[in-house]
C-alpha positions in Angstrom: 125.7 55.6 191.2 129.1 55.9 189.6 130.1 53.5 186.8 132.8 51.3 188.4 134.8 51.3 185.2 135.1 55.1 185.2 137.0 55.6 188.4 135.2 58.6 190.0 132.6 61.2 189.1 132.6 65.0 189.1 129.3 66.9 189.4 129.3 70.2 187.6 126.8 73.0 188.3 125.7 74.5 185.0 124.8 77.8 186.5 121.1 77.5 186.6 120.9 74.6 184.1 120.6 70.9 184.8 123.7 69.6 186.7 125.8 67.1 184.8 128.1 64.4 185.9 131.6 63.9 184.3 133.1 60.5 184.9 136.9 60.5 185.1 139.1 57.4 184.4 141.7 56.4 187.0 143.7 54.7 184.3 147.2 56.0 184.8 148.2 56.0 181.2 145.1 58.0 180.2 145.6 60.5 182.9 149.2 61.2 181.8 148.0 62.3 178.4 147.8 66.0 179.1 146.4 66.7 175.6 143.3 64.7 176.6 142.6 66.1 180.0 139.7 68.4 180.8 140.6 72.0 181.7 138.9 73.4 184.8 139.1 76.9 183.4 136.6 76.0 180.6 134.2 73.9 182.6 130.5 74.5 181.6 131.8 76.2 178.4 128.5 75.5 176.7 126.6 77.7 179.2 128.8 80.8 178.6 128.0 83.9 176.4 129.9 84.4 173.2 132.1 87.0 174.7 133.0 84.9 177.8 133.8 81.9 175.6 136.3 84.1 173.6 137.8 85.4 176.8 138.4 81.9 178.1 140.0 80.8 174.8 142.2 84.0 174.7 143.2 83.6 178.3 144.4 80.1 177.7 146.2 81.1 174.5 148.4 83.4 176.7 150.0 80.2 178.1 151.5 79.3 174.7 154.3 81.7 174.1 155.8 81.3 177.6 155.7 77.5 177.2 157.5 77.8 173.8 160.1 80.1 175.4 161.1 77.4 177.8 162.0 75.1 174.9 164.4 77.6 173.2 167.5 75.6 174.1 166.1 72.5 172.4 164.9 74.5 169.4 168.4 76.0 169.1 170.0 72.5 169.0 167.5 71.4 166.4 168.3 74.4 164.2 172.0 73.7 164.4 171.4 70.1 163.3 169.1 71.3 160.4 171.8 73.8 159.3 174.4 71.1 159.3 172.2 68.7 157.4 171.2 71.2 154.7 174.8 72.4 154.2 175.8 68.7 153.6 173.1 68.3 150.9 170.3 67.0 153.2 166.8 68.2 154.0 164.7 69.2 156.9 161.8 66.8 156.8 158.6 67.3 158.8 156.5 64.2 159.5 153.0 64.3 161.0 149.4 63.3 160.9 146.2 65.3 161.3 146.6 68.9 162.6 150.3 68.4 163.4 151.1 67.1 160.0 149.1 69.9 158.3 151.1 72.5 160.3 154.3 70.9 158.9 152.9 71.2 155.3 152.0 74.8 155.9 155.4 75.7 157.2 157.3 73.8 154.5 155.2 75.1 151.6 155.9 78.7 152.7 159.6 78.2 152.7 159.7 78.1 148.9 158.4 81.6 148.2 159.9 83.1 151.3 163.4 81.6 151.2 163.6 80.1 147.7 164.5 76.7 149.1 163.1 73.2 148.6 165.4 71.8 151.4 162.4 71.9 153.8 159.7 69.4 153.0 156.7 67.9 154.7 155.2 64.4 154.8 151.6 64.2 155.9 149.8 61.0 156.6 147.1 60.3 154.1 148.1 63.1 151.8 146.9 64.6 149.5 143.3 63.8 150.7 144.2 64.6 154.3 145.4 68.2 153.5 141.8 69.4 153.3 139.8 66.6 154.8 140.0 64.5 158.0 141.5 61.1 157.4 142.3 60.4 161.0 142.7 56.6 160.8 145.9 56.9 158.8 147.8 58.1 161.9 147.5 54.5 163.3 149.6 53.0 160.5 153.3 53.0 161.5 154.4 51.1 158.3 152.8 53.7 156.1 155.2 56.3 157.5 158.1 54.2 156.3 156.6 53.9 152.9 156.0 57.6 152.7 159.6 58.4 153.7 160.9 56.0 151.2 158.9 57.8 148.5 160.8 61.0 149.1 164.0 59.0 149.4 164.7 60.0 153.0 168.3 59.2 153.8 170.7 59.5 156.7 172.0 62.9 155.7 168.4 64.3 156.1 167.0 65.3 159.5 163.5 64.3 160.6 161.1 66.3 162.8 158.3 64.1 164.1 155.3 66.2 165.0 152.5 64.8 167.2 150.7 66.7 169.9 150.2 63.6 172.1 153.6 62.2 171.2 151.9 58.9 170.6 150.8 58.8 167.0 151.9 55.4 165.6 152.5 56.9 162.1 155.0 59.5 163.5 156.6 57.0 165.9 157.1 54.5 163.0 158.7 57.2 160.8 161.0 58.3 163.7 162.1 54.7 164.3 162.9 54.3 160.5 164.9 57.5 160.5 166.9 56.4 163.5 167.5 53.0 161.8 169.0 54.8 158.8 171.3 56.8 161.1 169.6 60.2 160.5 169.1 62.8 163.2 165.6 62.9 164.7 163.7 65.7 166.5 160.5 65.1 168.3 157.9 67.9 168.7 155.1 67.2 171.2 153.1 68.9 173.9 153.0 65.8 176.2 155.9 65.7 178.7 155.4 61.9 179.1 155.4 61.2 175.3 156.7 57.9 174.0 158.5 59.7 171.2 161.1 61.0 173.6 162.8 57.6 173.4 163.1 57.9 169.6 164.4 61.4 169.3 167.9 62.9 169.6 166.2 66.2 170.6 162.7 66.6 172.1 160.9 69.9 172.0 158.0 69.9 174.5 156.1 73.1 175.0 153.7 72.2 177.8 150.6 74.3 177.2 148.2 72.3 179.5 144.8 70.9 178.7 142.8 72.4 175.9 139.8 74.6 176.3 137.9 71.9 174.5 139.3 68.6 175.9 141.4 66.8 173.3 141.2 69.5 170.6 144.9 69.8 170.1 144.4 72.1 167.1 144.0 74.8 169.7 146.9 75.6 172.2 149.0 72.6 171.2 148.6 73.5 167.5 149.5 77.1 168.1 152.6 76.0 170.1 153.7 73.7 167.3 153.2 76.4 164.7 155.4 78.8 166.7 158.1 76.2 167.0 158.1 75.3 163.3 158.2 79.0 162.5 161.3 79.3 164.6 162.9 76.1 163.3 162.6 76.9 159.6 163.2 80.7 159.9 166.3 80.5 162.1 167.7 77.7 159.9 167.3 79.8 156.8 168.9 82.9 158.5 171.9 80.8 159.5 172.2 79.5 155.9 172.5 83.1 154.6 169.1 83.3 153.0 168.2 86.5 155.0 170.1 89.7 154.9 169.5 91.8 158.0 165.8 91.1 158.2 165.0 91.0 154.5 164.1 87.9 152.6 166.7 88.2 149.9 165.6 84.9 148.3 162.0 85.9 147.9 160.5 84.5 144.7 158.8 87.4 142.8 156.1 85.4 141.2 153.2 87.8 141.6 152.6 91.6 141.8 152.9 91.8 145.6 156.2 89.8 145.6 157.6 91.8 142.7 157.0 95.0 144.6 158.6 93.5 147.7 161.7 92.4 145.8 162.0 95.9 144.2 161.6 97.5 147.6 164.4 95.3 149.1 166.7 96.3 146.2 165.9 100.0 146.7 166.4 99.8 150.5 169.7 97.9 150.3 171.3 99.8 147.4 169.6 103.2 147.3 168.6 103.0 143.6 165.3 104.2 142.2 162.3 101.9 141.6 162.9 101.8 137.8 166.5 100.9 138.3 165.6 98.1 140.8 163.0 96.7 138.4 165.5 96.7 135.6 168.2 95.0 137.7 165.8 92.3 138.7 164.8 91.7 135.1 168.4 91.5 134.0 169.2 89.1 136.9 166.4 86.7 135.8 164.4 87.7 138.9 167.2 86.6 141.3 167.3 89.1 144.1 170.8 88.3 145.3 172.2 88.6 141.7 170.4 91.9 141.2 171.8 93.2 144.5 175.4 92.2 143.6 175.1 93.6 140.1 174.3 97.0 141.5 176.8 96.9 144.4 179.7 95.6 142.4 178.7 97.2 139.1 178.9 93.9 137.2 176.8 92.0 134.7 174.3 89.3 135.7 176.4 86.3 134.8 179.4 87.6 136.7 177.3 88.3 139.8 175.8 84.8 139.6 179.2 83.3 139.3 180.6 85.1 142.3 177.6 84.1 144.5 177.9 80.5 143.6 181.4 80.5 145.0 180.4 81.8 148.5 179.1 79.6 151.3 176.8 82.4 152.7 175.1 84.7 150.3 173.9 87.2 153.0 177.5 87.6 154.3 178.9 88.1 150.8 176.3 90.8 150.1 176.9 92.5 153.5 180.7 92.7 152.6 179.8 94.3 149.2 177.5 96.8 150.9 180.2 97.7 153.4 182.8 98.2 150.6 180.4 100.6 148.8 179.7 102.6 151.9 183.4 103.2 152.7 
């Protein structure tokens, strides 16, 4: 007999095993949360071979990139807002809890060595403990989000990106509400088309990837989609701000052997000098790749190159002009 509180029951044949019964709720609100629904494509997953489990996961992962592609217009609008905010002295601030928040931390932390910027920061519920351990209860505290944003002195000239797969995390919604109250622009990133955060965002990015292979495990397709969106958001913003020349990371921070070799390689590729000359220019430039490039291109000393670059709104464009003049 079905449990009356469960709505209806689905009987699943476990391919030779004991049949099991899954009870489904008819509660409308619960059913609308796509991140919690069961996926028919992965039914009886526990009875499959290792290879078949992997095939199912991989097949579902193929849904992610097309779902993200459909959100490109919204991502583009968010990039334009982020560019404007950073040009005016603001920051791009990610806010999230659990997997969603950790993805924000991952993206923001990589922007320092890649783009040489601290204009992209992340706020994670329960940090620092929640970076490496599960502290799931903190996502229910909307007021803590306000306290955390106040700690980083979030202001109206910043832009907030609220990240929550379900679109319902109280911590994220509380932070978005606070940002709107300050007059800041707010972007919502979720995988739930019926998410409550839509009412609190100026722009909502919703890659609909469908139910997870393991029901409710939004670290899977939803997490992958969020990572792709954050990659696009930060990378396109930095390109627009002149921190990438062609497809080279001209603001890379050469803080280890790998990155020093990368910086030297960029100087060699863009100027045609030898490796020793590239290394010498970087040393004389105080490890500033743009300064080293302009020193070689304009045949000027480090201080003069640094002075010229401080006066231009877009470093990549200034370096491109210098390269074109040399090639003429």
